[in-house]
C-alpha positions as CSV (number, residue, x, y, z in Angstrom):
1,X,103.4,137.9,84.5
2,X,101.6,136.7,81.4
3,X,102.4,135.7,77.8
4,X,101.1,138.2,75.2
5,X,102.6,136.8,72.0
6,X,104.2,133.6,70.8
7,X,105.9,133.0,67.5
8,X,107.5,129.8,66.1
9,X,109.8,129.5,63.1
10,X,110.9,126.1,61.8
11,X,110.1,124.5,65.1
12,X,109.2,120.8,64.8
13,X,106.7,120.6,62.0
14,X,105.9,124.3,62.0
15,X,107.4,126.6,59.4
16,X,105.9,129.8,60.8
17,X,103.1,130.2,63.4
18,X,102.1,132.9,65.8
19,X,99.6,133.4,68.6
20,X,98.2,136.2,70.7
21,X,96.9,134.2,73.7
22,X,94.0,135.2,75.9
23,X,94.8,136.6,79.3
24,X,93.0,133.7,80.9
25,X,92.3,130.6,78.8
26,X,93.6,129.7,75.3
27,X,92.3,126.4,73.9
28,X,94.3,124.8,71.0
29,X,91.9,122.5,69.4
30,X,92.2,120.1,66.5
31,X,92.9,116.5,65.5
32,X,96.0,114.6,66.6
33,X,99.3,115.3,64.8
34,X,98.6,118.9,63.8
35,X,101.2,120.5,66.2
36,X,99.1,121.3,69.3
37,X,101.7,119.7,71.7
38,X,104.5,121.6,69.9
39,X,103.0,124.9,71.1
40,X,103.0,123.7,74.7
41,X,106.5,122.4,74.3
42,X,107.7,125.7,72.8
43,X,106.3,127.7,75.7
44,X,108.0,125.4,78.2
45,X,111.3,125.6,76.4
46,X,111.3,129.4,76.5
47,X,110.2,129.7,80.1
48,X,112.3,126.8,81.6
49,X,114.9,125.8,79.1
50,X,113.6,122.2,79.2
51,X,111.0,120.1,77.5
52,X,108.8,117.4,79.0
53,X,109.5,115.4,75.8
54,X,113.3,115.3,76.8
55,X,114.3,115.6,73.1
56,X,117.6,115.6,71.4
57,X,117.7,119.4,70.7
58,X,118.6,119.0,67.0
59,X,115.3,117.1,66.6
60,X,113.2,120.2,67.3
61,X,114.5,121.9,64.2
62,X,112.3,121.4,61.1
63,X,113.6,119.0,58.6
64,X,116.3,120.5,56.3
65,X,116.3,123.8,58.1
66,X,119.4,125.4,59.7
67,X,117.8,126.5,62.9
68,X,114.5,127.0,64.8
69,X,113.4,129.9,66.8
70,X,110.8,130.6,69.5
71,X,110.0,134.1,70.5
72,X,107.7,135.1,73.4
73,X,106.5,138.5,74.5
74,X,105.9,138.9,78.3
75,X,104.3,141.6,80.3
76,X,103.4,142.3,83.9
77,X,104.9,143.4,87.2
78,X,106.5,146.4,85.4
79,X,108.2,144.2,82.8
80,X,107.5,144.2,79.0
81,X,110.1,142.2,77.1
82,X,110.7,139.6,74.4
83,X,112.6,136.4,75.1
84,X,114.0,134.4,72.2
85,X,115.6,131.0,72.0
86,X,117.5,129.9,68.8
87,X,118.2,126.2,68.3
88,X,120.5,125.2,65.4
89,X,120.6,121.9,63.5
90,X,123.4,120.7,65.7
91,X,121.3,121.2,68.8
92,X,123.1,124.2,70.2
93,X,120.9,126.8,71.9
94,X,121.3,130.5,72.3
95,X,119.2,133.1,74.2
96,X,118.2,136.7,73.8
97,X,116.2,138.9,76.2
98,X,115.1,142.2,74.8
99,X,117.5,141.6,71.9
100,X,120.5,141.2,74.3
101,X,122.4,137.9,74.1
102,X,122.5,135.9,77.4
103,X,125.4,133.6,78.2
104,X,123.3,131.2,80.3
105,X,119.7,129.9,79.8
106,X,119.1,130.7,83.5
107,X,119.4,134.4,82.7
108,X,116.5,134.1,80.2
109,X,114.1,131.5,81.6
110,X,113.0,132.9,84.9
111,X,110.5,135.5,83.8
112,X,107.4,133.4,83.7
113,X,107.1,130.3,86.0
114,X,105.1,127.5,84.4
115,X,103.4,124.3,85.6
116,X,103.1,121.7,82.8
117,X,100.6,118.8,83.0
118,X,100.7,116.0,80.4
119,X,99.2,112.5,80.1
120,X,102.6,111.0,81.3
121,X,102.1,112.9,84.6
122,X,99.0,110.9,85.2
123,X,101.2,107.8,85.5
124,X,103.5,109.3,88.1
125,X,102.2,107.1,90.9
126,X,102.8,103.8,89.1
127,X,105.6,105.0,86.9
128,X,109.4,104.6,87.6
129,X,111.0,106.4,90.5
130,X,112.9,108.6,88.0
131,X,109.6,110.2,87.0
132,X,108.8,111.2,90.5
133,X,112.3,112.5,91.2
134,X,112.1,114.5,88.0
135,X,108.7,116.0,88.9
136,X,110.1,117.2,92.2
137,X,113.4,118.4,90.8
138,X,111.9,120.2,87.8
139,X,109.7,122.1,90.3
140,X,112.7,122.8,92.5
141,X,114.8,124.1,89.5
142,X,111.9,126.4,88.6
143,X,111.7,127.8,92.1
144,X,115.4,128.3,92.7
145,X,118.5,128.8,90.6
146,X,120.5,127.2,93.4
147,X,118.4,124.1,93.3
148,X,118.8,123.9,89.5
149,X,122.6,124.3,89.6
150,X,122.9,121.8,92.4
151,X,120.9,119.3,90.4
152,X,123.0,119.8,87.3
153,X,126.3,119.6,89.2
154,X,125.3,116.5,91.0
155,X,124.2,114.8,87.8
156,X,127.6,115.5,86.3
157,X,129.3,114.0,89.2
158,X,127.3,110.8,89.0
159,X,127.9,110.5,85.2
160,X,131.7,111.0,85.7
161,X,131.8,108.5,88.6
162,X,129.8,105.9,86.6
163,X,132.3,106.3,83.8
164,X,135.2,105.7,86.1
165,X,133.5,102.6,87.6
166,X,133.0,101.2,84.1
167,X,136.6,101.8,83.4
168,X,137.5,100.0,86.6
169,X,139.6,103.0,87.7
170,X,141.8,103.0,90.8
171,X,140.2,104.2,94.0
172,X,142.6,107.1,94.1
173,X,140.9,108.4,91.0
174,X,137.4,107.8,92.4
175,X,138.1,109.5,95.8
176,X,137.6,113.1,94.6
177,X,134.3,112.1,92.9
178,X,133.2,110.3,96.0
179,X,133.8,113.5,98.0
180,X,131.8,115.5,95.4
181,X,128.9,113.0,95.5
182,X,128.8,113.2,99.2
183,X,128.8,117.0,99.4
184,X,126.4,117.7,96.6
185,X,124.3,114.7,97.3
186,X,123.7,115.8,100.9
187,X,122.7,119.2,99.7
188,X,120.4,117.9,97.0
189,X,118.8,115.5,99.5
190,X,118.0,118.2,102.0
191,X,116.7,120.6,99.3
192,X,114.5,117.9,97.8
193,X,113.1,116.7,101.1
194,X,112.1,120.2,102.1
195,X,110.4,120.7,98.8
196,X,108.5,117.4,98.9
197,X,107.3,118.2,102.4
198,X,106.0,121.6,101.1
199,X,104.3,120.0,98.1
200,X,102.8,117.3,100.4
201,X,101.3,119.9,102.6
202,X,99.4,121.5,99.7
203,X,98.6,118.3,97.9
204,X,97.1,116.6,100.9
205,X,94.5,119.4,101.3
206,X,93.7,119.4,97.6
207,X,93.4,115.6,97.4
208,X,91.2,115.5,100.5
209,X,88.8,117.9,98.8
210,X,88.8,116.1,95.5
211,X,88.4,112.6,97.0
212,X,85.7,113.3,99.5
213,X,88.0,113.3,102.6
214,X,90.6,110.6,101.9
215,X,94.1,111.1,103.5
216,X,97.1,111.6,101.2
217,X,100.7,111.6,102.6
218,X,104.1,111.3,100.9
219,X,107.2,109.4,102.0
220,X,110.6,110.3,100.6
221,X,112.3,106.9,100.4
222,X,116.1,107.4,100.2
223,X,118.0,104.4,98.9
224,X,121.3,106.0,99.9
225,X,121.2,105.1,103.6
226,X,120.2,108.5,104.9
227,X,118.5,108.3,108.2
228,X,114.8,109.0,108.2
229,X,115.0,111.2,111.4
230,X,117.8,113.5,110.3
231,X,116.9,117.0,111.3
232,X,116.3,119.7,108.8
233,X,119.6,121.4,109.3
234,X,121.7,118.3,109.8
235,X,123.6,118.4,106.4
236,X,126.8,117.2,108.1
237,X,125.0,114.1,109.4
238,X,123.6,113.3,105.9
239,X,127.1,113.6,104.5
240,X,128.5,111.2,107.1
241,X,125.8,108.7,106.3
242,X,126.3,108.9,102.6
243,X,130.1,108.5,103.0
244,X,129.6,105.5,105.2
245,X,127.2,103.9,102.8
246,X,129.5,104.4,99.8
247,X,132.3,102.6,101.7
248,X,129.9,99.8,102.7
249,X,128.7,99.3,99.1
250,X,131.9,99.8,97.3
251,X,132.4,96.2,96.3
252,X,128.8,96.1,94.9
253,X,129.4,99.3,93.0
254,X,132.6,97.9,91.6
255,X,130.8,94.7,90.5
256,X,127.9,96.4,88.9
257,X,129.9,99.4,87.6
258,X,127.4,102.0,88.7
259,X,126.8,104.5,91.5
260,X,124.4,102.9,94.0
261,X,124.4,105.6,96.7
262,X,122.9,109.1,96.6
263,X,119.7,111.0,95.9
264,X,119.7,109.8,92.3
265,X,118.4,106.5,93.8
266,X,115.6,108.1,95.9
267,X,111.9,107.6,95.4
268,X,108.7,109.4,96.5
269,X,105.9,107.0,97.7
270,X,102.3,108.1,97.9
271,X,100.1,106.8,100.7
272,X,96.3,106.9,100.6
273,X,94.8,106.4,104.1
274,X,98.1,104.9,105.1
275,X,98.3,102.4,102.2
276,X,100.8,102.6,99.4
277,X,98.9,104.0,96.4
278,X,101.1,102.2,93.8
279,X,99.8,98.9,95.1
280,X,96.3,99.6,96.6
281,X,94.9,102.7,95.0
282,X,92.5,102.6,92.1
283,X,93.3,104.2,88.8
284,X,90.9,107.0,89.6
285,X,92.7,107.6,93.0
286,X,96.1,107.5,91.3
287,X,95.0,110.1,88.8
288,X,93.6,112.3,91.5
289,X,97.0,112.1,93.2
290,X,98.6,113.4,90.0
291,X,96.1,116.2,89.7
292,X,96.6,117.1,93.4
293,X,100.4,117.2,92.9
294,X,100.1,119.5,89.9
295,X,97.6,121.7,91.7
296,X,100.1,121.8,94.6
297,X,102.9,122.9,92.3
298,X,100.8,126.0,91.4
299,X,100.3,126.7,95.1
300,X,104.0,126.3,96.0
301,X,105.1,128.5,93.1
302,X,102.7,131.2,94.3
303,X,104.0,130.9,97.8
304,X,107.7,130.9,97.0
305,X,107.8,133.3,94.0
306,X,104.9,135.5,95.0
307,X,103.5,135.3,91.4
308,X,100.9,133.3,89.6
309,X,102.4,130.7,87.2
310,X,101.2,129.9,83.7
311,X,99.4,126.5,83.4
312,X,100.2,124.3,80.4
313,X,97.8,121.3,79.9
314,X,98.6,119.0,77.0
315,X,95.7,116.7,76.2
316,X,94.9,115.7,79.8
317,X,91.2,116.4,79.6
318,X,90.6,113.3,77.5
319,X,92.4,111.2,80.1
320,X,90.2,112.3,83.0
321,X,86.7,111.3,84.0
322,X,84.0,113.9,84.4
323,X,84.6,114.7,88.0
324,X,88.3,115.3,87.6
325,X,87.7,117.3,84.4
326,X,85.4,119.5,86.5
327,X,88.1,120.0,89.1
328,X,90.6,120.9,86.5
329,X,88.2,123.3,84.8
330,X,87.6,124.9,88.2
331,X,91.4,125.5,88.5
332,X,91.4,127.2,85.1
333,X,89.0,129.8,86.4
334,X,91.2,131.0,89.2
335,X,93.0,133.8,87.5
336,X,95.7,131.6,86.0
337,X,96.7,132.1,82.4
338,X,96.2,128.6,80.9
339,X,97.0,127.0,77.6
340,X,95.1,123.7,76.8
341,X,95.4,121.3,73.9
342,X,92.4,119.1,73.1
343,X,90.7,117.2,70.3
344,X,87.3,117.9,71.8
345,X,86.0,121.2,73.1
346,X,82.9,119.6,74.5
347,X,85.0,118.9,77.6
348,X,84.5,122.5,78.5
349,X,81.2,124.1,79.5
350,X,79.7,126.7,77.2
351,X,80.4,129.7,79.6
352,X,84.1,128.9,79.6
353,X,84.2,128.4,75.9
354,X,82.6,131.9,75.4
355,X,85.4,133.5,77.4
356,X,88.3,131.5,75.9
357,X,90.4,132.2,72.9
358,X,89.8,129.0,70.8
359,X,92.5,128.4,68.2
360,X,91.6,125.8,65.6
361,X,94.7,124.0,64.4
362,X,95.3,121.9,61.3
363,X,93.0,123.9,59.1
């Protein structure tokens, strides 16, 4: 699947803008603050229903306008269709596919899988645990509607449970939410662990190649008391461990008024040659880990969905040294439709520039 046309109306700072991208590489070039990142965000919103900026949805509507719209034409694998998202000034979103209204975003956002790489992703090794959980769960939601629904339902349970803890609710009111946290939390833990193991398998090979033979491994650290040696199919065991841990930490949860048990407290730790990368790895090594993770996402999407995803790169070339830019450039030449924002086209070699669709923005 590939994107053949993109049109924005009153989205962010853009009144009206359209693009016919290249089948391979489209470079959006220009100075800062001219709307290059808005294009990457718009593509991600149409294809996933989310944005790496995590905005309040009303904020993406241009000032003093009633609504914004993003329309994308898609072709490939026997499909030619238009997908449109409308966002009104109150932040409500609606979707159309081929002109037909869809009740849920999931019915409109699964045509083109995408992998998005931004400067914030380069900080995933040293950033907060939430960033690493989000990276894994965003990928999982893109691969599986079940994963996405499980993530949303679990998040709702945690929010409701936290509200009851803040209100100092009776335990009888908490019991049903404890049950839901255990059931959904065990499922999310198992799904996430299998996904992280799959990403690790691909990323370790890529990292070894990029680093000259160093060893990269992942460790999923659960802070909910789940045993490290639980078997792949032992969901019931995970449920039992979570339930026991909730009981043990109930006084602490009451005191702190927050849910302390479950996969929303988990972390992913990266190890280079057996040492924790957050502590011991150089900045270059940490950025290579982030690059290997994103490359692995492309690999996993291809394996699971049997299609090549679209790659969205927002101003990451300027954050990488020459060797890592070379690796990323190599990735762009592997039959992947790629959108890149940059302030400097000299990061790309002349042969690549000759083949690309270069869009000068801000002129």
